[in-house]
N, C-alpha and C positions, 0 to 999 in steps of 0.2 A: 648531433649524434642521434641515430635512430633509436626509438624506444626499444627496450629489452623486456621480454616477457619470460618470467620464471615459473609462473603458475598457470597461465593461459596457454594451452596448446594451440598449434596452428589450426586444428579442427575447431577448437573453442572459438577462436577469433573469426573464422569463416562463418560459423553458425550464427554468432551474434550479429555479424554484419548483414547476413542474408535474412535472418528471421526476426531479429530484434530482441532475442531472449536466449538464455543459456541455462541448462539444467545442471545442478551439482547434486549428485546422489549422496544419500546418507551423510548429510552435512550438519545437522543439528545435534548438539550435545544431548545424549540420552537422558542425562540427569534432569535437564529442564523439560524435556518431553514428558517425563513421568511426573515431576513436581507440579507443573503448570496444568496438566490435564487432569490431575487427581480430583480437583474440586469443580470441574467444568459444569456438572449437572447441578451442583449446589448453587453456583453462581446464576445459572439459568432459571432455577426454580422449576425445572422439568423433571419428569421421571424418565430415565434412559430406556426403561423397558415398556413404557406406556406411551405410544405415539399420539394418543388422544390428548396428552398434556402439552404437545408441541404446538403452542398457540400461533407462532409465527413461522414462516417458511425460511426466513433469511434474517439473521440478527448480527449486529456489530456491537461487540462488548467494549467496555473501557479497559484501561490497563491498571493492574494492581502490582505487578512485579516487572522489573526490567534489569537487564545486565548488559555490560558492554558488548556491542555487536560481535567483535572478534571472539568473545567468550561463548556466545550462543552458537555461532556457526563459523568456526575458524577456517575451515577449508573453503567455504564460499567467500568469506571475507578477503582471503588472499586474492581471489579472482576479481572481486569487486574493486579492490584497490588498483589493480592493473587496468581494469576497464576505464576507470576515470582518470588515470594518469599519475597516481601516487597518493599515499596517505595524507601528505601535506596539502593536497587539493581539497580534502574533505573537511567540512565545517567541524571544528573541534568540539562543539557543544550540541548543535541541533541533530537530533536522532542518531547520536553516537551509541545510544542504548536501545536494544530491541526488547520487546516485552510480550505480555500475554493479552494483547488487545485482539482477541479472537474474532474471526468472522465465520459464522456457522451457516452453512447452506443445508437445510433439512430436506428440501424437496417436499413432495406430497404424494398422496395416492393418485391424484389426477395425473401427475407427470409420469407415473409408471406406464401409462398406456397412451400418452400423447407426445408428439414431437414438434419441434420448431426449428426451421433451418437457421443457420448462424446469421445470415444477412437480415433476418427478421427479429433478431434479439433486440432488446431495449437496454437502456442504461449505459450506453457506451460513454467512456470517459478515459482520461489518464489522471493520475492522482496529482492534483494541482490546486487544491482549494485553499491554499494559504499564501499565495503570492500572485502578483500580476504576471500573466504569461506572455513572454516574448519568445521569438525563435531561439534566442541564445540563453534563455533562462535555465539555470542549473539548480533552482530551488529543489527540484526533484530530478536529479540526474538519472537515478535508477529506482525502480519500484521492485522490492524484493518480496517474493511469495514463499513464506515458510510453511511447509506442510506438516501439520501435527496429527493427521490421520492419513491412511491410505486414500488415494483418489483414483478409483478404477474408471474404466470407460463408462460414460453415461452417469458418472457419479458427482456431477456438479462442479467440475473443475473450472478454473478461470478460462474464459474464452477470449482469445486475442485475434485481432485483425492485422496480420503481418504486413499486408500491403496498404493498410490504413494509415501507416505512419507518413506515407508520401503526401496524402491530402492534408494532414495536420501541419506538416512542415511548410507546404506551399501556402496554406492559408496564413500561417504566422509570418511568413516572409512578406506576404502582401499586406500585412497589417502591422507595421512597425510601431503603431500607437499601443499595441498590446491589448490583451483582453483581461477583464475582471470577471471572476467566477460569480454567478453561474453562466456557462455558455454552451451547455449541452445541445441546444438547438442551433448552434452556429458552427461549431468546430468539428462535428462528427456527422454531418448530413451526407457525406460521401460513403459512409460505411456500408449501406445496403448494396452498393455497386462493387464492393470489394470481392475478391475471388480467393484470397489465401487466408483461411481461418485455421486456427489450431486450438485445441482444448487441452488444458493441462491434465496429464495423468501422472500419478506419483505414488511413491511409497512414503509412509510416515518417516519424517526426517529429511526428506529431499528439500532442496532450496532452488527456486527459479529466480534468476537475475534478469529483469526485463528493462529495456530502455524506457526512460521517463516519458517519452512521447508516444509509446506504443499503445494504441487504443485497446481497451479491454472492458469486459463486463462479466457478469456471472452467467454460467450456463445452467440450464434446468437440471436438477438432481432427480434423475429418473429412478434411482434406487431407494429413495426415501430413508436415508440414514444421515447421521450428523457428520458432514464434511467440515473439517476445522482447519483454517489457515490463519496466518497473520500477514499483514502487508506493511512492513516498515519501509523506509526510504533512505536514499543517500543524498544528502544536501552538500553542495560544493561551496567553497569560499568565494569563488569568482564565477562570472558567467562563462559559458563556452566561448572559446576563441575560434571563430570560423574563418579566420584570415591569418593563418600562421605563415610567416615568411619562409620557414623551412619545410612547410607542408607535413610536419610530423604531428599529425592530429591524434588525439585520444580516440579510443574505440567509440565513445559516445558521440564525439564530434564527427567521426567518419560516417556513422549511421545517418546523421542529419544531412551531411553533404551528399551522400549517396541517394537519399530520398529526393533531394533537389536536383540531382544530376549535375552537380557543380564540384569544382576543385577548391573553390573558396567563394566567400560572399563578402568582399570588402566593403560593398556599398550598404550593407545592412547596419542601421543604427536605430535603436529605440528612440521614439519621439516623445515619450512621456517618462517620468521618473519611475524607477523600479519601486515596488511596494511589497512588503511582507506583512502579514496580518494573522489574526487568530484563525485556526482551521475551521472552515464552515461545518464540517461533519463532527468535530470534536464535541460540540455542545450537546447533541442528543445522546452520544455515547456516554459522556461523563454524567449525564442526568441519571444513569443507571447505578452509579457508584453506591449511593446510600442503601438502596434496596439489596444490592449484591453483598455489601458488607454485613447487613443485618442477617442475611441467610448464612453467610460464612461464620459469623460469630455464634449463631444458634447451632450450627452444625458442630462447632468446636465445643460448645457447652454440653451438647448431647453426649460428648465423649469425656466429659468431666474436665475440660480444658477451659482456660479463660480467654478473653479477647486478645491478650498479648501473644497468644499462640497463632493468631491469624496473620498470614503473610500478605500485607498490603501496604503500599506506599502511603495510603491515606490514614494509616494507624501509626506512622513512624514520626509524627511531629511536623511542626510548621516548616522547619528548614528543609526537611526531606521533600515535602510537598512542593516547596518553592523551586528546588533543584529539578524536580520532575517536570514542573510547569515550564521552566526555562528550556529544558532539553526538548520539549515537544511543542514549543511555540504558544503555550497557553497563557503566557504572560503578555502577549501582544494585544493591541487594540483590535476590535472587530472591524473587518474590512468593508468595502462599499457594498458587497453582496449580502451582508448580514450573516446569519447562521441558520442551520437547519434544525427544526424541532420535529421529533418523531410523532407521527399520528398512527392510530390503529390501522391495521391492514397493510403494513409495509409501505406506508405513505409518509411523506415529509412535507413540511411547510417552512418557507423562509420567514424568519422573524428577526427582530432586533431586541434582544433581551436587555433588561436593566442591569443585570449582573452576569458575569461569567463564573462566579464562585460555585464551588461544589460543596454542598452542605453534607457534612458527615458527623 
C-alpha cells in the first residue's frame, strides 16, 4: 500500500526531493525561544552591546536544557516523521530531545566589506561524526536547523550545496567499506564544481529539515550580529532500505536513489561492521560547561538567587546527567578518529583524551 502523507504537502515532497531540504515557518514553541535565549550572553561571557568583546567569530555551545523534539517544534516534527517513514522508525532514545546547544555565527567587521563565492567556502561536511558512514547509514537521517534569531540575506545562514549530495552518494556507493571520520578531504572534494548553492534565510522560530547527506557549511556573516541556530538530528533504528520490493521508498531513501539515478541498489552491502561512537565534536563543546555554569550561577546570585535557580542538566544530579549522556551518545566509547579539541582562533585539533567526563 503506497505511503500516505497527512502533513507533507505535494509541494513539500517535491521541494525536498529536488533540493534536499524543506522550510517549516514559525515552528519553534515561543516559550523555549524566550527561555533559552534569555541567558545567551551570560553563557558566552560577551557583552551584547560591545562587539569588541566578541572574541571568536563562530562558537558552538554545549547543551544545558532539552525537551522532547515534538514539544520544541511540533509542526516540524509532524513533517519529519513522514519524511523518514514513521515515528516507529526513529530511534526511541538517541536525539529524541532537542536543546540549547547553540551555534553562533558573529561575523566580523572584515566580512562587512568582503565577499566569497559559495564554491570557495571551506568546512563542507554533513553531520556524521558519531558513526561509520555507509551509503545506507541512517545514524543521521536528517539534520534539523532550528533558527533562534532572524537570519536575513548575508546574515551568516547555513550554506548548502544542493547538487553536492550526488557526489556524496556516488562516493559512498563506490566505498562499501565505509568511512570513519574525519574525511573532509575525501568526501567533499567535488563541492567546488557544484552549481546549485542555497543559503538559509529565516525568521526566528523557523525550522529547516535537511537530508542527512546534504553537504553544508557556514556562510560568512556580513552583518556582524549574533546569528543563533541549533543543529539536532534524526537517528533511525535501521539503515535505509535501498532495495524495497514494492518500491515504496521513504522520502530520505528517494533522495539517495535520485542522486544515484537508480530505482534500487540491491547490490550494495557494507563490507565492514557498522560502528557508533562518541561524537567527535562533543568534546570541545562540553569542555565549556563548567565556565558557562559558573557565569550562570554568578548571574543568578547577582539577582539574589541561589544555584538551584539555574536551569541546567548539569545541576540536576547524576541520574539526569546519565540520561542526557545516553540521549546524545556521550556514553559511548571514543571512535577511531578521536575527538576534536578547541584551539584559539576557531581552530581544532584531533586528540585522544584520557577521559570524556565533564567536570562541574
